[in-house]
C-alpha positions, 0 to 999 in steps of 0.5 A: 611928696608922699602921702601917709594912708593906713600908715604906709607911705605912697608918693604923688609925683610933681606934687611939693608938701608946700603945694599940699600944704596950701590946698590943705589951708585954702579947702579948710578955710572954705570949709568953715564957712557958714554957707560954704556948699561943698560940692564948691568947697571939692571943686576949687581945691582941685582947681587949686591943686591942678594949678599949682601943680600942671604936670603931676597925675590929677587923678592922684591930686583928685584921690589922694590928696582932697579928698582926704584932705576933705576927709580930714577936714569936714570930721575936724570942722563939721563931726556931725556929718558922714565925711563919706557920704558928703563926699559921695554927695558932692563930688560929682557935681565937684568934678562937673563945675572943674571940669566946665570951667576948665574947658569954658575957659579955652572955648571962651573964642569959639562959641562952645560951651559946658553946661553943667545939668541940674536932674531937672535941666538934663530931662529938658536937654533930652526933650530938646534932642528928642529922646525923652521917652527913650532913656527913662530915668538917666541923667546928662551931667553936663551939655554942650551947646555951640552957637553961645550968645554969651548970656547965663550958661543955659542950653538955651542960649545956644544951639544943644549939640551933643553933651559928657556923661561925667565919672570920677571913678568908673566904679559909678555904673558906667553902665547906666549911662549907655542907653542914653549915650546910645539914644543920643548918638543915633540922634546925631548927638555928640555923647562922650565920656569924662572920667577920672579913673579913680581906683587903687586895689588894696588887695588885703595880701597888699594891704602893708606896700605902696602898691595897694594904693598905686591909682590904676584905674578900672580901664585895664588894656587893649591886651585885658580890657575890661568890661567898661574899656568895651563900652567904648572900643567894642561896643562904641557905645560912646564916641569917645572916652577921656580919662584925667589918669596918666595911668589910664591904657589909651586905646591903639590906633583902631579899634573895632567899633573905630571909638576910642579911649584918651588921657588929658591933662589939666596943663592949660593947653589944648588937648584932645579933647579940645582938638576933637570937640572943635573938630566935631562942632565945625562938622555940624 
């Protein structure tokens, strides 16, 4: 289908108008509930979009479907709110909830769990790792625990073995996560970067062309790397980076640091993240 952005029709592959209408209706209904939390509205809408179209580019569904429907519906249902600020406050938490829910379904039989953390819980996690005095005001978004005991999703209900730094867009200052990630790895903890790698580049001279709104991401290529790619492939600041954008160019077979960028798609099947985290935790 095509979505209209600033008068330009932008194609969303493997996603139908019927799918779009279903997501729009569900999001609109959720926003109308008196006690609706915006992060939950976004999370559930994205989860629905992905389930309806597992072959679509998940990053496009976030960027061109859920984001735009949310902005339109918030203006219509809650005109006193600033849609842009609302999205900024709620969307990061929504993506964390999605990742934890999606992978925990796969992990249900192997004792692994992903646990989204509040800022206070993040401080507790760093304290358990013995690095709280070395990471400043950094926040860990998701904790990884093994030997989950089947109780509530808290970091003390299993063994903390690492964490995930979550960025819907790499414009969200991934550099802020590097010091904490480096300390985690030094102390033997797993530290991954997970992103939707959302970014289109509507240069002024291309605003009237669909190419301006193609969601290319910000990692560049191995031959023309951005600074954000270099954090992984050159500096090895994370154990690995996983992108849900099909246009993200994965790392070559070998990198200077030995750390890699992978693309994964939430289609319900075990992917590279599942493979790597399962292998790593079996060695801990």
